[in-house]
C-alpha positions in Angstrom: -16.6 -16.4 -22.3 -16.2 -17.3 -18.6 -16.2 -20.4 -16.4 -16.0 -21.2 -12.8 -13.5 -23.0 -11.3 -13.2 -23.9 -7.5 -15.0 -20.9 -6.7 -12.9 -18.7 -9.2 -14.3 -17.1 -12.2 -12.0 -16.8 -14.6 -11.5 -16.2 -18.7 -11.8 -19.7 -21.2 -10.7 -20.0 -24.3 -11.9 -23.1 -25.6 -10.3 -23.2 -29.0 -6.5 -22.1 -27.2 -4.2 -25.3 -26.7 -3.4 -25.0 -23.0 -0.3 -25.6 -21.3 -0.6 -27.8 -18.4 1.4 -26.6 -15.2 0.4 -26.6 -11.5 0.1 -22.9 -12.0 -2.4 -23.0 -14.8 -4.1 -25.4 -13.1 -4.5 -23.3 -9.9 -5.5 -20.4 -11.6 -7.8 -22.0 -14.5 -5.6 -20.2 -17.4 -4.2 -21.7 -20.6 -1.0 -20.3 -20.5 1.9 -19.9 -17.7 2.7 -16.8 -18.6 2.7 -13.7 -16.2 3.5 -10.0 -17.3 5.6 -8.7 -14.2 4.0 -6.1 -11.9 6.0 -3.1 -13.6 5.5 0.2 -11.9 5.1 1.8 -15.3 2.4 3.5 -17.1 0.0 1.0 -18.9 0.6 -1.8 -17.0 -3.1 -2.4 -16.1 -3.8 -2.3 -19.5 -0.9 -5.1 -20.1 -2.2 -7.3 -17.0 -5.6 -6.9 -18.8 -4.8 -7.9 -22.3 -2.4 -10.9 -21.0 -5.4 -12.2 -18.4 -7.9 -12.2 -21.6 -5.9 -14.1 -23.7 -5.1 -16.9 -21.5 -2.2 -15.8 -19.2 -2.4 -14.2 -16.0 -1.7 -10.5 -15.4 -0.3 -8.4 -12.7 -0.8 -4.7 -11.9 1.6 -2.7 -9.7 0.8 -1.1 -6.3 4.3 -0.1 -5.6 4.9 3.5 -5.8 1.0 4.5 -6.3 -0.9 2.7 -3.9 -4.0 4.0 -4.7 -3.9 3.7 -8.4 -3.2 0.1 -8.0 -6.4 -0.3 -6.2 -8.0 1.8 -9.1 -6.5 -1.2 -11.3 -8.1 -3.8 -9.7 -11.6 -2.2 -9.5 -11.2 -1.7 -13.2 -10.1 -4.8 -14.3 -12.8 -6.6 -12.3 -15.3 -4.3 -14.5 -13.3 -5.2 -17.9 -13.3 -9.0 -17.2 -16.8 -8.8 -16.2 -15.9 -10.7 -12.7 -18.9 -10.7 -9.8 -17.9 -8.3 -6.9 -17.9 -11.8 -4.8 -15.8 -13.7 -6.8 -11.8 -13.3 -7.1 -10.3 -11.3 -9.6 -7.6 -13.5 -12.0 -5.0 -11.1 -11.7 -2.6 -10.1 -9.1 -1.0 -6.9 -7.4 2.3 -6.2 -6.5 4.0 -4.5 -3.3 7.2 -3.1 -2.7 8.3 -3.6 0.7 10.7 -0.4 1.1 8.4 1.5 -0.3 5.5 0.4 2.3 7.7 0.8 5.0 8.4 4.7 4.0 4.7 4.9 5.7 3.7 4.7 9.2 3.0 1.2 9.9 -1.5 1.8 10.0 -0.9 3.5 6.7 1.1 0.8 5.0 -0.8 -1.9 6.4 -4.2 -0.1 5.3 -2.7 -0.1 1.5 -2.2 -3.9 1.9 -5.6 -4.3 3.2 -7.4 -2.1 0.7 -5.7 -4.7 -2.2 -6.9 -7.6 -0.5 -10.3 -6.3 -0.1 -10.5 -6.1 -4.0 -10.0 -10.0 -4.0 -7.0 -10.4 -6.1 -6.2 -14.0 -6.9 -2.4 -13.5 -5.9 -0.4 -10.7 -3.8 3.3 -10.3 -4.5 5.7 -9.0 -2.4 9.4 -7.8 -3.6 12.7 -5.6 -2.2 11.9 -5.0 1.6 13.9 -5.8 4.8 10.7 -7.0 6.4 8.4 -8.4 4.2 7.1 -11.1 6.8 4.9 -8.5 8.5 3.1 -7.6 5.3 2.5 -11.6 4.6 1.3 -12.0 7.8 -1.2 -9.6 7.0 -2.3 -11.6 4.2 -2.2 -14.5 6.4 -4.9 -12.6 8.7 -6.8 -11.7 6.0 -7.0 -15.0 4.6 -8.2 -16.6 8.3 -11.5 -14.5 7.6 -12.0 -15.4 4.2 -14.2 -18.5 2.4 -11.8 -20.8 0.6 -12.5 -19.3 -2.8 -11.8 -16.1 -1.5 -8.4 -16.6 -0.2 -5.3 -14.3 -2.0 -2.5 -16.8 -2.3 0.9 -14.9 -1.6 4.2 -14.7 -3.8 7.4 -13.6 -2.8 10.2 -12.2 -5.0 13.7 -14.5 -4.4 17.1 -13.7 -6.1 18.9 -16.8 -3.8 18.4 -20.1 -2.5 18.1 -19.1 1.4 15.6 -16.3 0.5 13.6 -19.0 -1.2 14.2 -20.9 2.0 12.8 -18.1 4.4 10.0 -17.5 2.3 8.6 -21.0 2.1 9.7 -22.3 5.8 9.0 -19.0 7.6 6.8 -16.9 5.7 4.7 -19.8 4.1 4.0 -18.3 1.2 2.3 -20.1 -1.8 4.6 -18.8 -4.7 8.2 -17.7 -5.1 9.2 -15.6 -8.2 12.9 -16.8 -8.7 14.7 -13.9 -10.4 18.0 -14.1 -12.1 20.9 -11.7 -12.4 19.4 -11.0 -16.2 16.4 -9.1 -15.0 15.6 -6.0 -16.2 14.4 -3.3 -13.5 15.4 -3.9 -10.1 16.9 -7.6 -8.4 19.4 -8.8 -6.8 22.8 -7.5 -7.5 24.7 -10.6 -6.6 21.7 -13.3 -8.0 23.2 -16.2 -10.0 21.6 -16.4 -13.7 18.4 -17.7 -13.9 19.8 -21.2 -15.3 21.5 -21.8 -12.3 19.3 -20.5 -9.4 16.1 -21.8 -10.7 17.2 -25.9 -10.5 19.0 -24.9 -7.5 15.8 -23.6 -5.7 13.6 -26.2 -7.0 16.2 -28.8 -5.8 16.3 -26.9 -2.3 12.2 -26.9 -2.1 10.9 -30.5 -4.0 7.3 -30.6 -4.1 7.5 -26.6 -2.8 5.4 -23.4 -3.6 4.6 -22.7 -7.0 7.7 -21.5 -9.1 7.7 -18.7 -11.3 11.2 -18.0 -13.6 12.1 -14.6 -14.1 14.9 -13.0 -15.7 15.9 -12.2 -19.4 13.2 -14.2 -20.8 11.8 -13.0 -24.0 10.9 -15.9 -26.4 8.8 -18.9 -26.5 11.7 -20.8 -26.8 13.1 -19.3 -23.4 9.6 -20.1 -21.9 9.5 -23.5 -22.7 13.2 -24.2 -21.6 12.1 -22.9 -18.2 8.7 -25.3 -18.1 11.3 -28.0 -19.3 13.7 -27.1 -15.9 10.4 -27.3 -13.8 9.1 -23.9 -13.8 5.3 -23.8 -13.0 5.1 -20.5 -15.0 7.3 -17.2 -16.2 7.1 -13.9 -15.9 8.4 -11.5 -18.3 8.8 -7.7 -17.5 11.1 -6.3 -20.6 8.9 -8.1 -23.2 5.6 -6.3 -22.5 7.5 -3.2 -22.7 7.1 -3.5 -26.8 3.8 -3.0 -26.6 1.3 -0.7 -27.3 -0.2 -1.0 -23.7 3.0 0.3 -22.3 2.6 3.8 -21.4 5.9 4.9 -22.0 7.3 7.3 -24.1 8.0 7.2 -27.9 11.6 7.9 -27.2 12.0 5.5 -24.7 10.3 2.8 -26.6 12.5 3.8 -29.6 15.8 3.3 -27.4 14.4 -0.3 -26.4 14.0 -1.3 -30.4 17.7 0.0 -31.0 19.1 -2.0 -28.1 21.3 -5.0 -29.2 22.9 -7.7 -26.9 25.1 -6.6 -24.3 23.0 -3.1 -24.2 22.1 -3.3 -20.6 24.0 -2.7 -17.4 23.0 -3.3 -13.4 24.2 -0.7 -10.9 22.9 2.0 -8.7 23.8 4.7 -11.2 20.2 4.8 -12.7 18.8 5.3 -9.0 21.2 8.1 -8.4 19.8 10.2 -11.2 15.9 9.2 -9.9 16.8 9.9 -6.5 15.4 6.7 -5.2 18.1 5.4 -2.4 16.0 3.2 -0.2 16.6 0.2 -1.7 17.1 -3.0 0.5 21.2 -3.7 0.5 22.5 -5.6 -2.3 19.3 -4.7 -4.2 20.2 -2.8 -8.0 18.7 -1.9 -11.1 19.3 -3.1 -14.5 18.9 -0.8 -17.5 19.9 0.3 -20.9 23.6 1.4 -20.9 24.1 5.1 -21.5 25.4 8.2 -21.0 24.3 7.9 -17.4 27.2 4.8 -17.2 29.9 6.6 -19.0 29.5 9.5 -16.6 30.0 6.8 -13.3 33.2 5.4 -15.7 34.2 8.5 -15.6 34.5 9.1 -12.2 32.0 11.8 -12.0 30.7 13.1 -8.8 27.1 12.5 -8.4 26.3 16.7 -8.5 27.9 16.5 -11.8 26.6 13.6 -13.3 22.9 14.7 -12.4 23.5 18.0 -13.8 24.3 16.3 -16.7 21.3 14.4 -16.7 18.9 17.0 -15.9 20.1 19.1 -18.9 20.0 15.9 -21.1 16.5 15.6 -19.7 15.7 19.5 -20.5 16.9 18.9 -24.1 14.8 15.8 -25.0 18.5 13.6 -25.5 18.0 10.1 -25.6 21.6 9.6 -24.0 20.7 10.3 -20.5 17.1 8.5 -20.5 16.8 5.7 -18.2 15.1 2.8 -19.6 14.6 -0.4 -17.7 15.4 -3.4 -19.7 17.1 -7.2 -19.1 19.6 -8.9 -20.6 17.0 -10.4 -23.6 16.0 -6.8 -24.9 18.0 -7.6 -27.9 15.6 -10.4 -28.9 12.7 -7.8 -29.6 12.4 -5.5 -32.6 9.0 -4.5 -32.6 6.2 -2.5 -30.6 2.6 -4.6 -31.0 0.0 -5.3 -28.8 -0.2 -7.3 -25.8 -2.8 -9.7 -27.1 -0.3 -10.2 -30.0 2.5 -10.9 -27.8 1.0 -13.5 -25.9 -0.4 -15.6 -29.0 3.1 -15.4 -30.7 4.5 -16.6 -27.5 2.1 -19.2 -26.8 2.6 -20.3 -30.4 6.4 -20.5 -30.4 6.1 -22.3 -26.6 4.2 -25.4 -28.4 6.7 -25.7 -31.3 9.5 -25.6 -29.0 8.0 -28.7 -26.4 6.8 -30.4 -29.9 10.3 -30.2 -30.7 11.5 -31.9 -27.8 9.8 -35.4 -28.8 12.6 -35.6 -31.6 15.2 -35.7 -29.0 14.0 -39.0 -27.6 14.6 -42.2 -29.5 12.1 -44.4 -30.5 
């Protein structure tokens, strides 16, 4: 079933109790839950399931721009969205990867995504994101109001949040704490400190999404109480049937406990990805890759061990991106089941807060 609000055609769930925030009202969704635009196989299937079950899905055009565009087109068909309407999903770009192309080609990648009319475009990890954001502003100036794409930017500090809001005029901020899996600010504060700091610095500012280490409905409820308009989950959606990671990687995730992750550049060293901006690194499951660094081995030796382990199918040197909340999940299930579980847990947590108030 679908409905149209402010020109946007979106899924509708009459029997689902909605959680009202600025974000859910703007995008006509029931739940303030987004999946991160992870550059992993299956992210489009995750996004489709999240949107189809009351949340807001994001696909990735990070390292495979054309595939990201195809994903948007496929989602339009899957969600039965008319060609002249905005798709209730978003698409994510990595700035430094766009920078690796000639300017005309990088601009063309962004414009191709915008031509599919996603509700959101999300930029992260670039030395000059402003030039891509300008492209979106130029695109929006030529569109009807109902077809404009809102701009969200990943930030890891208050100064970044202020620049994105005041200089780039973005519509939303993904406020990412140090707990996040995958890539983020090496010096970012914990989310519990960063989120209120950003909100305080930008009263009545853009939409605020909380991200980093969040895996449960209770945590989502806490972020909403702190003032977030919605919450972004990455690692939690890796524990799904739709995630295209190998069985080996999913087994590593399920076996992970608290304290199982480490942050640093050692994982990117193994993947030979060295173009991340300064002070950006990645968090993954700690394993032999980390021990090799701690032993003081040089890069050539570490790479040789990593490649040899891959040939043998060993689990000890597999790069498995994950946030600090990885130990909170112990089961692989459908994305739909995850969203409904989170929804119920959020409602229970929010109801419980009423008991803290005296009559």
